[in-house]
N, C-alpha and C positions, 0 to 999 in steps of 0.2 A: 437795494432794489426791492420793490413791492412784491410780496408773494402773490403769485397768480392763482386764480380761482377757476375751478372746473365744475360744471353742473353735470350730473350723471342721470341718464334717463333709462330706467330699468325696463326689462321685457317680461318674460314669463314669471308668474308668481307675485308680481307687485300689485296685488289687489287686497284691499282691506274694506270690509263692509262699513258703510257710514263714514268713510274717511274724510269727506268734505262737509259733513253735517254742520260743523261749526264755522264754515267759511263762506256761507251763502250770502252774508251781508256785503261781500265784495262783488261789485258789478261785473268785473272781468271773469270771475268764477262762474257766475250765473250765465254769462254770454257763452262761455265754452260749453257748459252743460246743455244749453238750449240747442247749440249748433250740432253737437254730437248726437243728441236725441233725435234731431231732424234727420240726420244721415242714417241712423239706426232704423228709423221707421221706413225710410225710402228703400232700405235693403231688406225689409220684411222682418226686422228684429225688434225686440222690445226695447224701450228707452233705457238708458243706463243710469239716469238720475236716481231712481229708487234704490239702486244698488249702493250709490255713493252718499246718499243722504239719510240712510236708515241703518243704524248699527245692528239691527236684527235681520238684515237682508241675507240673501243666500250666501253661505260660507264659501271660501275659496275652492276647496276640494270639490264640492258639489257643482259649483258653477263651471269649473274647468272641464268637468266630465260631461255635463249636460248641455251647456250652451257656450262653447268656446268663442264664437263671434262676439257675443255680448261681453264676455270676460275681457277680450282684447280691447274692445272699445272703451270699457271702463278704465283699464290701465292707461290707455292713451289719454282719455279725458282727465284723469288725475294728474298726469305729468304736465300737460299743457296748462291746466288750471293753476297748478302750483307755480309754474314758471311765470305766468301772468301776475299772480299775486306777489311773488318775490320781486320781480323786476319793476312792478308799479309802486312797490312800497319801500324800496331801498335804492340808494344810489350805487350800491356795490354791484355793478354789472359784471357778468361772468366774462372771463377771457376766452373760454373755449367750452364747447358742449360735446359730450361723449355719450352715445347711446349703446346699449347692449342688446343685440339681436334686433327684434322689431321695435325696440325703444328708439332706434335710430330714426324712425318715422316721426316720433314726437320731438326728437332733437332738431330735425330739419324744419319741422313746423314752428318750433320755438325760435329758430334762427331766421324765420321769414321766407324760407325757400318754398313753403307751402302755406296756404291759408288753413285755418282750423278745419273748415269744411273739406278741403281737398286732402288734408292729412287723415281725417276720419274716413274719407272715401278709400284711401289707400289701404287702411287697416281692414276695412270691410271687404275690399276686393281681394285681399290676401286670403281671407277665410273662404270667400266665394270660389276662388280658384282651387282651394283644397277640396271643396265640396264637389266641384265639377270633375276634377281629375283626381279623385280620391286615391291617396297613396295607401300602401299596405298598412294594416293595423300595426301600430307601434308607438314609440314614445321616446323618452329620454331618461337616462340614469346618471346621477352624479356619483363619481368615485372619489374617495379620499386618497388620491394618488396623483402624482405629477404626470405630465404628458408622456414622458418616456416610459414610465411603468405602465400607464394605461395602454399605450400603443403596443407594448410587449404582451399584455394580456390579450389584446385583440388578435395579435399574430399567433399566439398560442392556440386560440380558438379556431383559427383557420377560416374566419368568416370575412367576406368583403362587404357584407351588407351593413354591418355595424361600423360606424366611423366616429372619430373624435369630432364632436360638434362644438365644443368650447373649452378653451384653457383659461380658467378663471383665476387660479392662484397656484402657488407651488405645490399644494396638496389638494387641489380640486380640479378635476377634469370631468367634463360631461360628454357622454357618448350617446349616440342615437341610432335607431335601427328598428327593424320589425320586431314584433312582440316575442316570437319564439326565440330569436337570437338574443334579445335582451335578457331573457330568462337564463340563458346559458352564461351570459356575462355575470349576472348576479350570483349564480352558483359558483363560478370560478372565483369571484371576489370573496365569497364566504370562505372558500378553502385557502385563499392567499392572505386572509386577514385584512382585507380592504373593505371599508364600509361602503355600501352601495345604497343609494336612496333614489326612489322614483320621483321624478319631477312632475309638476302639474302641467304637462304638455300633451295635447291631443294627438300630435303627429310627430314623426321623427325629423324635426327641423335640422337644418344645416347638414343635410345628408344627400348624396347623389340620387337616392331613390325618389327625391322630390323634383327631379329635373323636368318631368312633364308638367308639374304644378307651376314651376318657375316660368316656363314658357307661356302657360295660360295666364299667369299673373302679369307678365310683361305686356301681353296683348291688351289686358284690361286697363292698363295705366296710360294708354296713348293719348286720351283726351284730357288728362290732368295737367294743368299749367304748373310749371316749375320755374322758379327764379333763383338767381345766385343767392346763397346765404348771406345775411347781413351780419351774422355772428359766426365766428370760425367753428366748424364742426369737424371733429377728428373721428375717423372711422376705426372702430375696433376690429373691422374685418380687413380693410385695405391697409391699415396702419399708416394713414396719411390724412391730410386735410382735404376736404372736398373743395373743388375750385369751380369757377364759372363754366369751365369747359366740360365738366363731367355730365354724363347722362344719368341723372339721379334715378330715373325710372328703371333703367336697366340695372343700375347698381343695387337698388333695393330688391329687385326680382332675383338677382344672383345670390342674395343673402340666404335664400332658402336652401342652397346647396353648398355654401361655403362656411367653414368654421369661424367662430368668433375667437379672437385672440385678446381677450380683455386684459390679462396679466401683462402682456407686452405693451398694450396701449397705455395703461396707467404708468408703467415704468418710463415709456417714451415721454409722456407729459411731465412726469416728475423731472426728467433730465432737462426739459425745456423751462423749468422754473415753477411748475404748478405744485403748490404745497397745501392747498385747501380744496377739498372735494365735498360737494354738497349733493345729497340725493334728491333729485327732482321727481319724486314719486312716493308711493306708499311703502311703508316698512323701511328696512335699512339693508337691503340685499347687497347693493353695490358698495356702499361705504364699508360694510363688513369685509367684503372682498379686498377693498383697498387696504384695509388694515392688515390683511394677510400677506399683501405684496410689498408694502412699504412701511417703514418705521419713521417716526419723527414728523409725520404729516398730520394735518388737522382734518377731521371729517365731521360732517353734520348731517343729520337725517331729520328734517323738520316734521315729516309725517310718519315717524316711526310708530306713533299712536295718534288717536284722534285728538286734535287740539284746535284752538281758535286761531284767528288770523294773526293776532299779536304774538302769540306763542310761536307760530310757525316762522314768522319773520325774524323773531329774536333768535330762534334756534339756527336759522340759516346764517345769521350774522355771527353766530358763535357766542352770543351773550346769554344771560339767564332769562328765561321766560318770566313774564310778570307772575308773581305769586298769587294764587287765588286767595280770597279772604278766608281767614280761619273759620272752621265750623263753629257754630254756637256751642258754648259749654253747657251741657245739661245740668240742671240744678241737682244737688245731692238728694238722694232718696229720703223721703219723709219717714222719720222714725218716731214712734210714740215716746213721749217723755216718760222716763222712769220715775215712778213715785218714790220720793225719799222715805226710807223707812225710819221711823222714830228711833232716836238713840235710846238704848235700853241698858247701857252699861253704867251710867252714872247714878249714884245715889249719895245721899249725905254721908260724909265721912270717907268716901272712897278716893283713892289716888287717881287724879285725872290724867288721862293720857293726852298727848298733843292733839289739839283740835277737839277735845271732848268738852261738851257743854252740859251743865246740869239741866235737866228737864224734869218737870213734874211727872211723877209716875215712873221714874227710872227704876228698873229692876236689876238686881245684881245677877250677873252671870258667872259661871265658873271661870276663875282666873282674875276676877275683879277684886283687888285687895283694898281693905280700908286704909285710909291715910293714917300715917303715924307721925307724931311730932318729933 
């Protein structure tokens, strides 16, 4: 039986400045960027193309802290553009699409449930709802612990505002909540010997404190047209495939308050025969997580770094990328020719050493013995 292939659509953190700079010869990539830029301008944001076409653009940490709406649109544009490039350039169509957090919007766009414009509008509406019904200052923290241990830590703290936001791997659980409570989590993690790392998230996503935001978001999606997906999309939140009967607007709005179960999702897909996982976005965040959950599977991250179209397609297929021409070999440094010193050891009657030649004016040196018969 043929190994099935899943394309993974990342969420927070999947931004790399200039990641598409080598891919603009492809018309589909240009079309995606033009459409997302148009939506960004309509919503009062700066276009995202300069972020994705310039390696010297704003770095990820700074962009997440100063302009989250633009960062999220850039992540969305990268995923959809790469999907278009891969599916237009290869016959290896995916069997299933899987999105992580708001990466599910890009997955549904790739599957044809949303146009690129409507998908970008959904991303922009999500940030607009956060701005209108601003939640308490907070964020997300990744813990090097399983869900059970992370839950025990939260129970020990006695706080209900910090919740498990995502279970990504056997030893990676993400929690979210208000700033003050997250500081307590980090302090407890240090005492317990659990590594804690702040994520590039402007809000405490996948937490009940965002319920007012989710309601505002759902209201803002009513005029967006949604169609049944043409490619199967598996939800890492509902742990099932979306169907034509699902209200995708309400489902995406509910994600703001519901945890992501990525570890369970990849294991479910593996049990269904999926053995190849391709990251459809910048970096290798999700394929790294797949490797922590499953052994013996194949993973590819075409845009782990900035590459051209041929290299991205080759990486997605699992082959070797075309090798770049070797750099020219520089000529050896010019050295002045050493002037041969005249031989001074030979004189008539002396015993010649190997290679010694008699020359006029040879002077005897100490150790030069006359030849004997």
